[in-house]
C-alpha positions as CSV (number, residue, x, y, z in Angstrom):
1,M,76.0,129.3,48.7
2,P,77.6,131.3,45.7
3,E,77.2,129.8,42.3
4,V,80.2,127.8,40.9
5,D,81.1,127.7,37.2
6,L,80.5,124.1,36.1
7,L,80.8,122.1,32.9
8,N,78.2,119.7,31.9
9,F,77.7,116.8,29.4
10,K,76.3,119.2,26.8
11,D,79.6,121.0,26.8
12,I,81.4,117.7,26.2
13,A,79.2,116.9,23.2
14,E,79.2,120.3,21.7
15,N,82.9,121.1,22.3
16,G,82.2,124.7,20.9
17,P,84.5,127.7,21.1
18,H,82.5,129.0,24.1
19,T,83.2,125.7,25.9
20,K,87.0,126.0,25.3
21,H,87.0,129.6,26.7
22,L,84.9,128.4,29.7
23,V,87.3,125.5,30.2
24,K,90.2,127.8,30.1
25,A,88.7,130.2,32.6
26,I,87.8,127.4,34.9
27,L,91.3,125.9,34.7
28,E,92.9,129.2,35.8
29,K,90.4,129.3,38.7
30,A,91.2,125.7,39.5
31,I,94.9,126.4,39.6
32,N,94.3,129.2,42.1
33,V,92.0,127.0,44.1
34,G,94.7,124.2,44.0
35,E,97.3,126.7,45.3
36,D,94.9,127.6,48.2
37,V,94.3,124.0,49.0
38,R,98.0,123.3,48.9
39,R,98.7,126.3,51.3
40,I,96.0,124.9,53.6
41,R,97.6,121.5,53.5
42,E,100.9,122.8,54.3
43,A,99.5,124.9,57.1
44,V,97.7,121.9,58.6
45,R,101.0,120.0,58.2
46,T,102.7,122.8,60.2
47,V,100.0,122.4,62.8
48,C,100.5,118.6,63.0
49,L,104.4,119.0,63.0
50,A,104.0,121.6,65.9
51,Q,101.6,119.2,67.6
52,D,104.0,116.4,67.3
53,Q,106.7,118.6,68.7
54,L,104.6,119.6,71.5
55,S,103.7,116.1,72.2
56,V,107.3,115.2,72.0
57,A,108.1,118.0,74.4
58,Y,105.6,116.8,76.9
59,K,106.9,113.3,76.6
60,T,110.4,114.7,77.2
61,L,109.2,116.7,80.1
62,S,107.5,113.5,81.5
63,D,110.5,111.4,80.8
64,T,112.6,114.0,82.6
65,F,110.3,113.8,85.7
66,R,110.6,110.0,85.6
67,A,114.3,110.1,85.2
68,T,114.7,112.4,88.2
69,T,112.3,110.6,90.4
70,I,111.8,106.9,89.5
71,G,115.0,106.5,87.8
72,N,117.1,108.3,90.5
73,P,117.4,106.0,93.6
74,T,118.2,109.1,95.7
75,I,114.9,110.8,95.2
76,N,111.4,109.3,96.1
77,E,109.2,108.0,93.5
78,P,106.2,110.4,92.6
79,D,102.8,109.4,93.7
80,D,100.1,108.0,91.5
81,E,98.2,111.2,91.1
82,F,101.3,112.9,89.7
83,K,102.1,110.1,87.2
84,Q,98.5,110.0,86.1
85,F,98.4,113.7,85.2
86,S,101.6,113.4,83.3
87,F,100.9,110.2,81.4
88,Q,97.3,110.9,80.5
89,F,98.1,114.4,79.3
90,C,100.9,113.1,77.1
91,S,98.6,110.3,75.7
92,F,96.0,113.0,74.7
93,M,98.6,115.1,73.0
94,D,99.7,112.0,71.0
95,E,96.2,111.1,69.9
96,F,95.4,114.7,68.9
97,A,98.4,114.9,66.6
98,Q,97.7,111.4,65.2
99,D,94.0,112.2,64.5
100,L,94.9,115.3,62.6
101,N,97.3,113.5,60.4
102,T,94.8,110.7,59.8
103,C,91.5,112.7,59.3
104,L,92.7,115.9,57.6
105,V,96.2,115.7,56.1
106,T,95.4,112.5,54.3
107,Q,92.2,114.0,52.7
108,L,94.0,117.2,51.7
109,D,96.8,115.2,50.1
110,T,94.1,113.5,47.9
111,Y,92.8,117.0,46.9
112,V,96.2,118.4,46.1
113,N,96.9,115.3,43.9
114,T,93.7,116.1,42.1
115,F,95.0,119.5,41.2
116,N,98.5,118.3,40.4
117,G,97.0,116.1,37.5
118,L,95.0,119.0,36.0
119,P,97.8,120.3,33.7
120,R,98.5,116.7,32.4
121,E,94.7,116.1,31.9
122,S,94.5,119.5,29.9
123,T,97.3,118.5,27.6
124,V,95.8,115.0,27.0
125,L,92.4,116.6,26.2
126,E,94.0,119.1,23.9
127,Q,95.9,116.4,22.0
128,S,92.7,114.3,21.9
129,N,90.8,117.3,20.6
130,K,93.3,117.8,17.8
131,T,93.1,114.1,16.9
132,C,89.3,114.4,16.8
133,D,89.5,117.4,14.6
134,Q,91.9,115.6,12.2
135,A,89.5,112.6,11.9
136,F,86.6,114.9,11.4
137,H,88.4,116.7,8.6
138,N,89.5,113.4,7.0
139,Y,85.9,112.2,7.0
140,M,84.6,115.5,5.6
141,K,87.1,115.4,2.6
142,L,85.5,112.1,1.3
143,S,83.7,112.5,-2.1
144,K,80.6,110.8,-3.2
145,K,82.5,108.5,-5.3
146,S,84.6,107.3,-2.4
147,P,84.3,103.4,-1.8
148,Y,82.2,102.3,1.0
149,K,85.2,100.7,2.8
150,V,87.0,104.1,2.9
151,I,83.9,105.8,4.2
152,H,83.4,103.0,6.8
153,S,87.0,103.3,7.9
154,A,86.9,107.0,8.3
155,L,83.6,106.9,10.3
156,T,85.0,104.3,12.7
157,E,88.2,106.3,13.2
158,L,86.1,109.5,13.9
159,A,83.7,107.6,16.3
160,M,86.7,106.1,18.2
161,V,88.6,109.4,18.6
162,R,85.3,111.2,19.6
163,R,84.7,108.5,22.4
164,D,88.3,109.0,23.6
165,F,87.7,112.8,23.5
166,E,84.5,112.6,25.6
167,H,86.4,110.1,28.0
168,E,89.2,112.5,28.6
169,A,86.9,115.5,28.7
170,S,84.7,113.9,31.3
171,V,87.7,113.2,33.4
172,Y,89.1,116.7,33.0
173,Y,85.8,118.6,33.3
174,G,84.8,116.6,36.4
175,H,88.0,117.5,38.1
176,L,87.5,121.2,37.1
177,N,84.1,121.0,38.6
178,E,85.5,119.4,41.8
179,A,88.2,122.2,41.9
180,G,85.3,124.7,42.1
181,Y,83.7,123.0,45.0
182,L,87.0,122.5,46.8
183,R,87.3,126.2,47.0
184,E,85.1,126.0,50.1
185,I,85.2,122.3,51.0
186,A,88.8,122.5,51.9
187,P,88.5,125.4,54.4
188,L,85.2,123.9,55.9
189,L,86.9,120.5,56.1
190,T,89.9,121.9,58.0
191,L,87.7,123.8,60.4
192,S,85.4,120.9,61.1
193,V,88.2,118.1,61.5
194,I,90.2,120.4,63.8
195,M,87.2,121.3,65.9
196,D,85.8,117.8,65.9
197,T,89.3,116.5,67.0
198,Q,89.4,119.1,69.7
199,T,85.9,118.3,70.8
200,Q,86.6,114.4,71.0
201,H,89.6,114.9,73.1
202,V,87.8,117.3,75.5
203,D,85.2,114.8,75.8
204,A,87.8,112.2,76.5
205,L,89.1,114.5,79.2
206,N,85.5,114.9,80.6
207,Q,84.9,111.1,80.7
208,V,88.2,110.7,82.8
209,F,88.1,113.7,85.1
210,G,84.4,114.7,85.3
211,E,81.7,116.5,83.5
212,T,83.9,119.4,82.4
213,L,87.5,120.0,81.6
214,A,87.5,122.3,84.6
215,T,87.5,119.2,86.8
216,Y,90.8,118.1,85.3
217,L,92.4,121.6,86.0
218,T,90.7,121.6,89.5
219,A,92.3,118.2,90.3
220,A,95.7,119.3,89.0
221,K,95.5,122.6,91.0
222,S,94.3,120.7,94.2
223,G,97.3,118.4,93.9
224,L,99.7,121.4,93.4
225,R,98.0,123.3,96.3
226,R,98.5,120.3,98.7
227,R,102.1,119.9,97.8
228,I,102.7,123.6,98.3
229,E,101.0,123.6,101.7
230,T,103.0,120.4,102.8
231,Q,106.2,122.1,101.7
232,E,105.4,125.4,103.4
233,N,104.3,123.6,106.6
234,N,107.6,121.7,106.6
235,A,109.6,124.9,106.0
236,L,107.6,126.6,108.9
237,E,108.4,123.8,111.3
238,F,112.0,124.0,110.6
239,R,112.1,127.8,110.8
240,S,110.2,127.5,114.2
241,Y,112.6,124.8,115.4
242,L,115.5,127.0,114.3
243,N,114.1,130.1,116.2
244,N,113.5,128.0,119.4
245,L,117.0,126.7,119.4
246,E,118.3,130.1,120.4
247,F,116.2,129.8,123.7
248,E,117.0,126.3,124.6
249,P,119.3,125.7,127.5
250,L,122.7,124.2,126.9
251,A,121.8,121.4,129.3
252,K,119.5,119.9,126.7
253,F,122.6,119.2,124.3
254,C,124.8,118.0,127.1
255,P,125.1,114.3,127.9
256,E,125.7,115.2,131.6
257,P,123.6,118.2,132.3
258,H,124.1,118.1,136.0
259,L,127.8,118.8,135.4
260,L,127.0,122.0,133.3
261,T,126.9,124.6,136.0
262,S,128.6,127.9,136.7
263,D,129.3,126.9,140.2
264,L,132.4,124.9,140.2
265,E,132.0,124.0,143.8
266,T,128.7,122.2,143.2
267,D,128.5,118.8,144.7
268,L,128.9,116.4,141.9
269,S,127.6,113.5,143.9
270,A,124.0,114.8,143.5
271,P,121.5,112.0,142.5
272,L,121.5,111.2,138.8
273,P,118.4,110.4,136.6
274,T,117.3,106.9,137.1
275,P,118.1,104.9,134.1
276,N,115.3,102.8,132.3
277,V,115.9,99.2,133.3
278,H,113.1,97.7,131.1
279,L,114.7,98.5,127.7
280,Q,114.7,95.7,125.3
281,S,116.6,97.3,122.5
282,K,118.9,100.3,122.2
283,T,121.0,102.3,119.7
284,G,123.6,105.0,120.1
285,R,127.1,106.1,119.6
286,L,129.8,104.6,121.7
287,L,133.5,104.5,121.7
288,M,135.2,101.2,121.5
289,R,138.8,100.4,122.6
290,S,140.8,98.8,119.8
291,R,144.1,97.3,120.7
292,T,147.1,97.1,118.5
293,A,150.6,95.8,119.0
294,L,151.8,97.9,121.9
295,S,149.0,100.6,122.1
296,S,145.3,101.1,122.0
297,R,143.0,103.6,120.7
298,W,139.3,104.6,120.9
299,V,137.2,104.3,117.7
300,E,133.8,105.8,117.5
301,V,131.0,103.1,116.5
302,F,127.3,103.1,116.1
303,C,126.0,100.1,118.1
304,F,122.5,98.5,118.1
305,T,120.8,95.4,119.4
306,Q,119.2,93.1,116.9
307,S,117.9,89.5,117.1
308,G,120.0,88.7,120.2
309,N,123.2,90.3,118.9
310,V,125.0,93.6,119.3
311,M,125.8,95.0,116.0
312,S,128.3,97.9,115.1
313,Q,129.0,100.3,112.3
314,Q,132.0,102.4,112.0
315,C,132.0,105.8,110.4
316,G,131.9,105.3,106.5
317,E,130.4,101.8,106.6
318,I,127.1,101.0,105.0
319,G,126.5,97.5,106.4
320,A,126.8,96.4,110.1
321,S,129.0,93.7,111.5
322,L,128.5,91.5,114.4
323,L,130.1,92.7,117.5
324,V,128.9,90.3,120.2
325,D,126.6,87.3,120.1
326,L,124.4,87.6,123.2
327,N,123.0,84.2,122.7
328,Q,126.2,82.5,123.8
329,K,126.6,80.9,127.2
330,G,128.0,83.0,129.9
331,V,128.0,86.4,128.1
332,H,127.3,89.5,130.4
333,A,127.8,93.1,130.5
334,E,129.3,95.0,133.5
335,I,130.8,98.3,134.6
336,T,134.6,98.4,134.5
337,E,137.4,100.9,135.4
338,C,139.6,102.5,133.0
339,E,142.3,104.9,134.0
340,D,142.0,107.5,131.2
341,R,138.3,107.2,130.6
342,R,134.9,107.6,132.3
343,N,131.6,105.8,132.0
344,V,133.2,102.6,130.7
345,F,131.6,99.2,130.5
346,Q,132.5,95.9,128.9
347,I,130.8,92.9,127.4
348,N,132.4,89.6,128.4
349,S,132.1,86.5,126.1
350,P,133.7,83.5,127.7
351,T,132.8,81.3,124.7
352,E,134.8,83.4,122.4
353,H,137.4,84.4,125.1
354,K,137.0,88.1,124.4
355,S,136.1,91.3,126.1
356,I,134.7,94.3,124.3
357,I,135.3,97.5,126.3
358,L,133.0,100.4,125.3
359,Q,132.5,104.0,126.6
360,A,129.3,105.8,126.9
361,E,128.9,109.6,126.9
362,S,127.2,109.7,130.2
363,E,126.7,107.4,133.3
364,L,123.0,107.3,132.5
365,E,123.7,105.9,129.0
366,R,126.2,103.5,130.4
367,D,123.7,102.1,132.9
368,E,120.9,101.8,130.3
369,W,123.2,100.0,127.8
370,I,124.1,97.5,130.6
371,H,120.3,96.9,131.6
372,T,119.4,96.6,128.0
373,L,122.0,94.0,127.2
374,T,121.1,92.1,130.4
375,N,117.5,92.1,129.4
376,V,118.3,90.8,125.9
377,I,120.5,88.1,127.3
378,Y,117.8,87.1,129.8
379,H,115.2,86.7,127.0
380,A,117.7,85.0,124.6
381,N,118.3,82.3,127.1
382,R,114.6,81.7,128.1
383,P,112.8,80.9,124.8
384,S,109.7,79.6,126.7
385,E,109.1,83.0,128.1
386,R,109.4,85.0,124.9
387,T,105.8,84.6,123.8
388,S,104.7,86.6,126.9
389,K,107.3,89.3,126.6
390,I,108.1,92.0,124.4
391,D,109.6,91.2,120.9
392,V,113.2,92.3,120.2
393,H,113.3,93.9,116.8
394,T,114.3,96.9,114.9
395,T,111.0,98.5,114.2
396,P,111.2,102.2,115.3
397,T,108.1,102.3,117.4
398,T,108.0,99.4,119.9
399,L,106.7,99.2,123.5
400,G,108.3,97.4,126.4
401,P,106.3,95.1,128.8
402,H,105.6,98.1,131.0
403,G,104.9,100.6,128.2
404,D,108.6,101.7,128.0
405,N,110.1,103.3,124.9
406,Q,112.3,100.9,123.1
407,D,114.8,102.8,121.0
408,A,115.5,101.2,117.7
409,P,118.3,101.8,115.2
410,G,117.8,105.0,113.3
411,V,119.8,103.5,110.3
412,P,118.7,99.9,109.6
413,P,121.7,97.9,108.4
414,T,121.6,96.9,104.7
415,Q,124.4,94.3,105.2
416,V,124.9,92.1,108.2
417,N,128.0,90.1,108.5
418,S,126.8,87.6,111.1
419,T,126.8,83.8,111.6
420,T,123.7,81.9,110.6
421,S,121.7,80.7,113.7
422,D,118.4,78.8,114.2
423,R,116.9,82.0,115.4
424,S,117.2,83.7,112.0
425,S,115.9,80.7,110.2
426,R,112.9,80.7,112.4
427,D,112.4,84.5,111.6
428,S,112.4,83.8,107.8
429,P,109.6,86.0,106.3
430,I,108.3,82.9,104.3
431,D,107.5,80.8,107.3
432,W,104.0,82.3,107.9
433,S,103.0,83.6,104.5
434,A,104.2,80.6,102.4
435,S,103.1,77.6,104.6
436,C,99.6,78.8,105.3
437,L,97.5,82.0,105.3
438,P,96.8,83.2,108.8
439,S,93.3,83.7,110.2
440,I,91.9,87.1,109.7
441,R,88.7,88.9,111.0
442,L,87.4,92.0,109.2
443,E,84.5,92.6,111.7
444,L,84.4,92.5,115.4
445,P,81.2,91.7,117.5
446,S,80.3,93.9,120.3
447,I,80.5,92.8,124.0
448,P,77.8,94.6,126.0
449,E,78.7,93.1,129.2
450,L,82.0,94.9,129.2
451,S,80.4,98.3,129.2
452,R,80.2,98.4,133.0
453,A,83.8,97.5,133.4
454,R,84.8,100.2,130.7
455,D,82.8,102.7,132.6
456,A,84.3,101.9,135.9
457,Q,87.7,102.9,134.6
458,L,86.4,106.3,133.4
459,V,86.2,107.6,137.0
460,R,88.1,107.3,140.2
461,P,87.1,107.7,143.9
462,H,88.1,110.8,145.6
463,L,88.3,111.4,149.3
464,T,87.1,114.9,150.6
465,E,89.0,117.0,153.0
466,S,86.5,116.1,155.8
467,S,87.5,112.4,155.5
468,P,90.1,111.3,158.1
469,N,93.5,110.4,156.6
470,T,93.6,107.4,158.9
471,S,90.5,105.8,157.3
472,P,91.5,103.6,154.5
473,F,89.3,103.6,151.5
474,T,88.6,100.2,150.2
475,N,86.6,98.7,147.3
476,E,86.2,95.3,145.8
477,N,89.8,95.4,144.4
478,M,91.4,96.4,147.8
479,A,92.0,94.8,151.1
480,S,89.3,94.9,153.6
481,G,89.1,97.9,156.0
482,S,86.9,100.5,157.4
483,T,84.7,102.1,154.6
484,P,84.1,105.8,154.8
485,T,80.6,107.2,154.4
486,V,79.2,108.2,151.1
487,S,79.5,111.9,151.9
488,D,83.3,111.4,152.3
489,V,83.9,109.9,149.0
490,I,83.1,111.4,145.5
491,L,83.7,110.0,141.9
492,V,85.7,112.4,139.7
493,P,86.4,111.7,136.0
494,E,89.7,110.0,135.4
495,E,92.4,112.1,133.6
496,L,92.5,110.0,130.4
497,P,93.7,110.9,126.9
498,D,90.9,111.7,124.4
499,P,89.7,108.7,122.5
500,L,90.9,108.6,118.9
501,E,89.2,107.3,115.8
502,M,90.8,104.7,113.9
503,A,89.9,102.9,110.6
504,F,90.0,99.2,111.5
505,L,91.4,97.1,108.6
506,G,91.4,93.6,110.2
507,A,92.7,91.5,113.0
508,V,95.2,88.7,112.2
509,E,96.1,85.6,114.4
510,L,99.8,85.5,114.1
511,P,101.5,82.0,113.8
512,S,103.4,80.8,116.8
513,T,106.5,80.4,114.7
514,L,106.6,84.1,114.0
515,E,108.9,85.4,116.9
516,S,109.4,89.0,115.7
517,M,108.0,91.5,113.3
518,D,110.6,93.2,111.2
519,S,109.9,95.6,108.1
520,V,109.8,92.6,105.7
521,K,107.1,90.7,107.7
522,L,105.2,94.1,108.2
523,D,105.1,94.4,104.4
524,D,103.8,91.0,104.0
525,L,101.2,91.5,106.8
526,F,99.7,94.7,105.5
527,S,99.6,93.4,101.9
528,Y,97.7,90.4,103.1
529,V,95.2,92.5,105.3
530,L,94.6,95.0,102.6
531,S,94.1,92.4,100.0
532,C,91.6,90.5,102.1
533,R,89.8,93.8,102.9
534,S,89.6,94.9,99.3
535,V,87.9,91.6,98.1
536,S,85.5,91.3,101.0
537,A,81.9,92.2,101.2
538,S,82.8,95.5,102.9
539,P,85.9,96.9,101.3
540,E,85.7,100.1,103.2
541,P,87.1,99.8,106.7
542,H,84.9,100.4,109.8
543,T,85.7,103.5,112.0
544,Y,86.3,102.5,115.6
545,V,87.4,104.4,118.6
546,L,90.6,103.6,120.6
547,L,90.3,104.4,124.3
548,I,93.4,104.2,126.6
549,T,92.6,103.9,130.3
550,Q,95.0,103.2,133.4
551,S,95.2,99.6,132.7
552,D,93.7,98.6,129.4
553,V,93.3,99.6,125.7
554,W,89.8,99.6,124.5
555,L,88.4,99.2,121.1
556,L,84.9,100.7,120.9
557,T,82.3,101.3,118.2
558,R,81.8,104.8,117.1
559,T,78.7,106.6,118.4
560,S,77.0,109.1,116.0
561,S,74.4,111.7,116.3
562,E,71.5,112.0,113.9
563,G,73.6,114.1,111.5
564,G,76.3,111.5,111.5
565,D,78.9,113.4,113.6
566,A,80.8,111.7,116.3
567,V,79.4,112.2,119.9
568,G,81.3,112.6,123.1
569,P,81.8,111.8,125.8
570,H,79.4,108.9,125.4
571,Y,81.2,105.8,124.3
572,G,79.9,103.0,122.1
573,D,80.0,99.3,122.6
574,V,83.1,97.4,123.6
575,L,84.8,95.4,120.8
576,V,88.0,94.4,122.4
577,R,89.6,94.9,125.8
578,A,93.5,94.4,125.9
579,P,95.2,94.7,129.3
580,F,98.5,96.5,129.3
581,K,100.3,93.3,130.5
582,Q,99.4,91.5,127.3
583,L,100.5,94.3,125.0
584,T,103.5,93.2,122.9
585,S,104.0,96.2,120.7
586,W,102.5,99.1,118.7
587,L,104.1,99.0,115.2
588,V,104.0,101.7,112.6
589,Y,104.5,100.7,109.0
590,P,107.8,102.3,107.7
591,E,106.5,102.6,104.1
592,N,103.2,104.3,105.1
593,S,103.1,106.0,108.5
594,R,99.2,105.9,108.3
595,L,99.3,102.1,108.8
596,A,99.9,100.6,112.2
597,C,99.2,97.6,114.1
598,L,98.6,96.7,117.9
599,V,100.2,93.3,118.8
600,V,98.6,91.5,121.8
601,Q,99.4,88.3,123.3
602,G,96.4,86.0,123.5
603,P,94.1,84.7,124.8
604,L,91.9,87.8,125.6
605,K,89.6,86.0,128.0
606,E,87.0,88.8,128.2
607,T,86.9,89.2,124.4
608,T,84.8,86.3,123.1
609,T,86.3,86.3,119.7
610,F,89.8,85.8,120.9
611,A,89.1,84.0,124.2
612,S,90.7,80.7,122.9
613,T,93.4,82.3,120.8
614,H,96.8,81.5,122.6
615,S,99.0,83.0,119.8
616,R,99.6,86.6,119.3
617,I,96.9,88.8,117.7
618,C,97.6,91.7,115.4
619,F,94.9,94.4,115.2
620,T,95.8,96.6,112.0
621,F,94.5,100.2,111.7
622,E,94.7,103.2,109.5
623,S,95.0,106.6,111.1
624,D,96.9,109.9,111.2
625,N,97.4,109.5,115.0
626,N,99.8,106.5,115.1
627,Q,102.7,108.3,116.5
628,L,100.4,110.1,119.1
629,I,99.1,106.7,120.3
630,Y,102.6,105.3,120.6
631,C,103.5,108.3,122.9
632,L,100.2,107.9,124.8
633,V,100.7,104.2,125.5
634,D,104.4,104.8,126.3
635,R,103.5,107.5,128.9
636,W,100.6,105.6,130.4
């Protein structure tokens, strides 16, 4: 470290000419050092100001993201990962600027104030030195004949002014010495504080995101990469769909494809597709005849069934209005004739003394609407049979009693102008969640005795060509008859869909008062299941296998090899066997497509856990295959 010109106590006492020259030289250096420290302080202030502006800029950017996502109801809210990156980075920038102001700028201000006082201290010391010289000369002028009192007074004055001089000189010389040291202290302080602040915030980032700052960047890049891949995959799907449209036949877009032919002499009485007679709910566009004073016109409406009612929405409407209450006595749907229209049907309501005339776009649509309304009316007037039948609700993925697809409204109504009924009060979402908490099972015991029954459904008997066609094949489930020889019958694997792995969240016994599962109840259900799972002894869900056979849905344990990978085609132990005839619905949670539940009507006599449960049982899962399972069950 280089030598620094310093003043000591001997210089204060002597106050000789060399000391005054040294003080003058050190003062000039101190003024230069003060200017350097002042420039360093201003530079640091500029850094802090820029850091503050950078922090404000990041805050503005984050606020802009929030304003265009969370604050805008037409745009989805960003996920937690995105918000975590934005908020934490802004907080780090805020803390960095605040630490620079607290640890560095404040200390540099103190140093600058020290240099600001040097000129004043120099003036005070010079004035004190003159006073001291005057008192010294006054004392030295006294003669030998001077009275004692005069000599005593002059000595006292000289001693006092010298003490004051040494006091001012000590302060002044001390500040000059400090200025010499600050020549290197100020730059080193700036360097150390900035680097220490940077290091502390890097350590804070490391504590949050991993051992190195690269973890933070890796996480951000990973999130960006996933979003880009998702966007590119979505764009690829739309481009592929667009390219395939050119090769699609026009019949796919025609409501009556059998009429779309170049041969105008084709027999139009050819058999039509068979309508689905098991639908419990339906949606679609219809034309409704609206009568005025002396004329009538056809108005396009979007109709759907909901809670025993037929609802309608006209173009431009947000909410839906009640078209016909199917719970009324005598209401029915039937085909009707219209001179200027085809595929017309009507809904008659004797109670309200009105008839709604509607036109479908095809004969198939007309027949399916009539069958659907008939099914809804049938169940609405037989409440005792509802518990063993399919629920009528608006969830998009619902199965009929025979595995049929139930179309649900694509646009759920936000306003429903209908009369209050006992049915709506029973379906209140607070009935089951506020009165009592339903029973829930987070683990299922295995049932080894059902393994043979499961294995029997994995194969089917096959007659060889040598077997005579007149010889009926029988087994324990068929009527008695002649049994072919073993050589004439072989067992072949059943053509079944591949088993799918599912994360089992829990099984809930639904209260008997809960007649349907709408989106509100699904939200309550999954919130309750996920809360119970998170506070349980095993917060991580178990991975089970869902197997669909010809007549049952099986829930099996997951078999693993020594390395932990799933093994096939060997199946694990049976946990649940749910016959198709007891399936109520397969529901996918609208807010999160990875969550779904299988609703089964109890009791499941062969499943010990639910053998005495007479209410409906809801098995909740988390999986990426929910839509695939819906399609498989619907087809099977």
